[in-house]
C-alpha positions in Angstrom: -126.3 -92.1 -13.6 -123.1 -94.0 -12.7 -125.1 -96.4 -10.5 -127.6 -97.0 -13.3 -124.8 -97.8 -15.8 -123.3 -100.1 -13.2 -126.6 -101.9 -12.7 -127.1 -102.2 -16.4 -123.6 -103.8 -16.9 -124.3 -106.2 -14.0 -127.6 -107.2 -15.6 -125.9 -107.8 -19.0 -123.2 -109.9 -17.4 -125.6 -111.9 -15.4 -127.8 -112.4 -18.4 -124.9 -113.6 -20.5 -123.8 -116.0 -17.8 -127.4 -117.4 -17.6 -127.6 -117.8 -21.4 -124.3 -119.6 -21.4 -125.4 -122.0 -18.7 -128.6 -122.7 -20.5 -126.7 -123.3 -23.8 -124.3 -125.7 -22.1 -127.0 -127.6 -20.3 -128.9 -127.8 -23.5 -126.0 -129.5 -25.3 -125.0 -131.7 -22.5 -128.4 -133.1 -21.5 -130.2 -133.0 -24.8 -132.2 -135.9 -26.2 -132.8 -138.0 -23.1 -136.6 -137.8 -23.4 -136.5 -138.6 -27.1 -134.5 -141.9 -27.0 -136.0 -144.5 -29.3 -134.8 -147.2 -26.9 -132.6 -147.4 -23.9 -129.1 -147.8 -25.2 -126.3 -147.2 -22.7 -122.8 -146.7 -23.9 -120.9 -150.0 -24.4 -117.7 -151.3 -25.9 -117.7 -153.0 -29.3 -115.0 -155.6 -30.0 -113.5 -157.0 -33.1 -114.5 -160.5 -34.2 -112.7 -163.5 -32.9 -110.3 -165.1 -35.4 -111.5 -168.6 -34.6 -115.1 -167.6 -35.5 -113.8 -166.3 -38.9 -112.1 -169.6 -39.6 -115.4 -171.4 -39.2 -116.7 -169.6 -42.2 -116.2 -171.3 -45.6 -113.7 -169.9 -48.0 -116.4 -168.9 -50.5 -118.3 -167.0 -47.8 -115.2 -165.3 -46.6 -114.5 -164.1 -50.2 -118.0 -162.8 -50.5 -117.7 -161.0 -47.2 -114.5 -159.3 -48.2 -116.2 -158.0 -51.4 -119.3 -156.8 -49.5 -117.5 -154.3 -47.3 -117.3 -151.0 -49.0 -115.9 -148.0 -47.1 -116.2 -144.5 -48.3 -113.6 -142.1 -46.8 -114.2 -138.4 -46.1 -111.2 -136.3 -45.3 -111.8 -132.7 -44.1 -109.0 -130.3 -45.1 -108.0 -126.7 -45.2 -105.5 -124.9 -47.5 -103.0 -124.7 -44.6 -103.0 -128.6 -44.5 -101.6 -128.9 -48.0 -98.6 -131.0 -47.0 -100.6 -133.3 -44.9 -103.2 -133.4 -47.7 -100.6 -134.6 -50.1 -99.3 -137.3 -47.7 -102.8 -138.7 -47.0 -103.6 -138.7 -50.7 -100.4 -140.6 -51.5 -100.7 -143.1 -48.6 -103.6 -144.7 -46.7 -106.6 -143.3 -48.6 -105.6 -145.5 -51.6 -107.0 -148.4 -49.5 -110.5 -146.9 -49.2 -113.0 -148.1 -51.7 -113.4 -144.4 -52.5 -111.8 -141.4 -50.8 -112.7 -137.8 -51.3 -111.4 -134.6 -49.8 -113.7 -131.8 -48.6 -112.0 -128.4 -48.4 -112.9 -125.2 -46.8 -112.3 -123.3 -50.1 -111.2 -124.0 -53.7 -107.6 -125.3 -53.8 -106.0 -125.6 -57.2 -103.2 -127.9 -56.1 -105.4 -130.9 -55.4 -108.9 -132.0 -56.5 -111.4 -131.5 -53.7 -115.1 -130.7 -53.0 -115.4 -127.1 -52.0 -117.6 -126.6 -48.9 -117.3 -122.8 -49.0 -116.8 -122.4 -45.3 -114.0 -122.8 -42.8 -116.4 -123.7 -39.9 -115.5 -127.4 -39.2 -119.1 -128.3 -38.1 -120.6 -126.9 -41.3 -117.9 -128.7 -43.3 -118.7 -131.9 -41.6 -122.5 -131.5 -42.1 -122.1 -130.7 -45.8 -119.7 -133.5 -46.3 -122.0 -136.1 -44.8 -125.0 -134.8 -46.8 -123.0 -134.9 -50.0 -121.8 -138.4 -49.3 -125.3 -139.7 -48.4 -127.0 -138.0 -51.3 -124.5 -139.3 -53.9 -123.3 -142.6 -52.5 -126.0 -144.1 -50.2 -126.6 -147.0 -52.7 -122.9 -147.7 -53.2 -121.3 -147.8 -49.7 -122.5 -149.2 -46.4 -119.8 -147.7 -44.1 -118.6 -144.1 -44.0 -115.3 -143.1 -42.4 -114.5 -139.5 -41.6 -111.0 -138.2 -40.6 -108.7 -135.2 -40.4 -105.5 -135.1 -42.5 -103.4 -135.7 -39.3 -104.9 -139.2 -39.1 -103.4 -142.4 -40.5 -105.9 -145.2 -41.0 -105.5 -148.9 -41.8 -108.7 -149.6 -43.8 -108.2 -153.4 -43.9 -108.3 -153.4 -40.0 -111.4 -151.3 -40.1 -113.1 -153.7 -42.4 -112.1 -156.6 -40.2 -113.5 -154.8 -37.1 -116.8 -154.2 -38.9 -117.0 -157.8 -40.2 -119.8 -158.9 -37.9 -121.5 -155.5 -37.7 -124.7 -155.0 -39.6 -124.7 -151.7 -41.5 -128.5 -151.6 -41.5 -128.2 -151.0 -37.7 -127.3 -147.5 -36.4 -123.6 -147.8 -35.6 -121.5 -144.7 -34.6 -118.1 -145.8 -33.4 -114.5 -144.9 -32.8 -112.7 -143.5 -29.8 -115.3 -142.3 -27.3 -115.0 -139.4 -24.8 -117.4 -138.4 -22.1 -118.2 -134.7 -21.7 -120.7 -134.2 -18.9 -123.7 -136.2 -19.9 -122.7 -136.3 -23.6 -120.7 -139.3 -24.9 -119.2 -138.7 -28.4 -116.7 -140.2 -30.8 -113.5 -138.0 -31.1 -112.9 -136.9 -34.6 -109.1 -137.1 -33.8 -109.3 -140.9 -34.0 -111.7 -140.9 -36.9 -115.5 -141.4 -37.0 -117.4 -144.4 -38.5 -121.1 -144.3 -39.4 -123.1 -147.1 -40.8 -125.5 -146.4 -43.7 -128.4 -146.5 -41.2 -126.8 -143.8 -39.0 -126.2 -141.8 -42.2 -129.9 -142.1 -43.0 -130.9 -140.9 -39.6 -128.5 -138.1 -39.5 -129.6 -136.9 -43.0 -133.2 -136.8 -41.9 -132.2 -134.4 -39.1 -129.9 -132.0 -41.0 -132.9 -129.9 -42.0 -134.4 -129.6 -38.5 -132.5 -126.8 -36.7 -134.3 -127.6 -33.4 -132.6 -131.0 -33.3 -129.5 -130.5 -35.4 -128.6 -126.8 -35.6 -126.0 -125.4 -38.0 -124.5 -123.3 -35.3 -123.3 -124.3 -31.9 -124.0 -122.5 -28.6 -124.8 -118.8 -28.4 -121.8 -118.0 -26.2 -119.3 -120.9 -26.5 -119.0 -122.9 -29.6 -118.7 -126.7 -29.2 -116.5 -128.8 -31.4 -117.8 -130.5 -34.5 -117.6 -134.0 -33.1 -119.7 -133.0 -30.1 -122.2 -131.3 -32.4 -122.5 -134.6 -34.4 -123.1 -136.6 -31.2 -125.9 -134.1 -30.2 -127.6 -134.6 -33.5 -127.3 -138.3 -33.5 -128.7 -138.6 -30.0 -131.9 -137.2 -31.3 -132.0 -140.0 -33.9 -131.4 -142.7 -31.3 -127.8 -143.2 -32.3 -125.2 -143.4 -29.6 -121.4 -143.5 -29.4 -119.6 -146.9 -29.2 -116.0 -147.4 -28.2 -114.2 -149.7 -30.6 -111.7 -152.2 -29.0 -109.9 -155.4 -29.8 -110.4 -158.8 -28.0 -108.1 -157.7 -25.2 -110.0 -154.5 -24.6 -107.4 -152.1 -26.2 -108.6 -149.2 -28.2 -108.3 -149.6 -32.0 -109.1 -146.0 -32.8 -106.3 -143.9 -31.4 -106.1 -140.1 -30.9 -102.3 -140.1 -30.6 -99.3 -141.2 -32.7 -97.5 -144.5 -32.4 -94.4 -142.7 -31.3 -96.2 -141.0 -28.4 -97.8 -144.3 -27.3 -94.4 -146.0 -27.3 -92.9 -143.1 -25.2 -95.7 -143.4 -22.7 -95.4 -147.2 -22.6 -91.6 -146.9 -21.9 -92.4 -144.7 -19.0 -95.3 -146.5 -17.6 -94.5 -150.1 -18.6 -90.8 -150.3 -19.3 -90.8 -154.1 -19.2 -93.8 -154.4 -21.4 -93.4 -151.7 -24.0 -95.0 -153.5 -26.9 -97.8 -155.0 -24.8 -98.4 -151.7 -23.1 -98.5 -149.7 -26.3 -101.1 -150.4 -28.9 -103.5 -153.0 -30.3 -102.2 -155.3 -33.0 -105.5 -154.6 -34.8 -105.3 -150.8 -34.5 -107.4 -148.9 -37.1 -106.1 -145.3 -36.6 -103.4 -143.2 -35.2 -103.5 -139.4 -35.0 -101.2 -136.4 -34.8 -98.8 -137.5 -37.6 -96.6 -135.3 -39.8 -96.4 -135.9 -43.5 -93.1 -137.8 -43.1 -94.5 -140.0 -40.4 -97.4 -140.8 -42.7 -94.9 -142.3 -45.2 -93.1 -144.1 -42.5 -96.3 -145.7 -41.3 -97.1 -146.7 -44.9 -93.8 -148.4 -45.1 -94.2 -150.2 -41.8 -97.8 -151.3 -42.3 -97.9 -152.2 -46.0 -94.5 -152.6 -47.5 -92.0 -154.0 -44.9 -92.1 -157.8 -45.0 -89.9 -160.5 -43.5 -88.7 -162.8 -46.3 -90.1 -166.3 -46.2 -92.7 -165.4 -43.6 -96.2 -166.5 -44.6 -99.2 -164.6 -43.2 -102.2 -166.8 -42.3 -104.9 -164.2 -42.2 -108.4 -165.7 -42.1 -109.7 -163.1 -44.5 -108.4 -161.0 -47.4 -109.8 -157.7 -48.4 -109.1 -157.1 -52.1 -109.2 -153.7 -53.6 -112.0 -152.9 -56.1 -111.2 -153.3 -59.8 -109.5 -150.3 -61.2 -108.7 -148.7 -57.8 -105.6 -146.8 -57.0 -104.9 -149.3 -54.1 -101.3 -150.3 -53.4 
């Protein structure tokens, strides 16, 4: 009897391990046979300032008005202090920003997703945004409340990108055979990618609501799995010098690392001048970033930006 029980337990354990391996392999290698076209991962760079200067002033003004970014921030009640900081700082620079919460929160206005599962929250938020705003916005930016974003730099980066093409970009990470955009640095989808994602949300074989049977994978990896089925692949966003513009760390951490690794080149070794995001910030750090990015100015210094992104009429933009 004891040996039978032992054999049974061994069988259960081996079966569980086999299921886990199948699940992992399914997530990692999924979608290769279904690619719409061969699209190897590559690096996307911001436009060259000289190229922008070649555009007439009227065209530049038209361009600045045509870029409309809808911001999605995924929050939970425990994030209330971060939520407040994000609401009071960088989200004012989105053309529209909405908070999607895991449950109803009386303190701030939000859209209740009625789940604390981050992947389900992300799916529901994307579906809500597409169904309601697909004709109003051409770029969709999703972030956690620990992220600080400079939306004007995002618009500048997207300047020569066509939203009718399937863009899915940010800070890319490779996990096995799967390349995905880390949600810690923020995720950008074009309206075309949103269309393709929306068409798959109701197909569990290609875009399941739940992750693996044994080990759950993160929401940003789940998103990459779904998008691969739609022929949309992760792109790493960089400036003209090859530096990342979507960052998964805070400015302070980058400076500490630069001081250790490049003590004679702290500024050059730190971050891109055209950075779009930083992550891992506290509420106080959010306000400090807001001060440094938008409010601190050297008296008498004139900025010669080739393009100006004006806020929409009636917006709560600083």
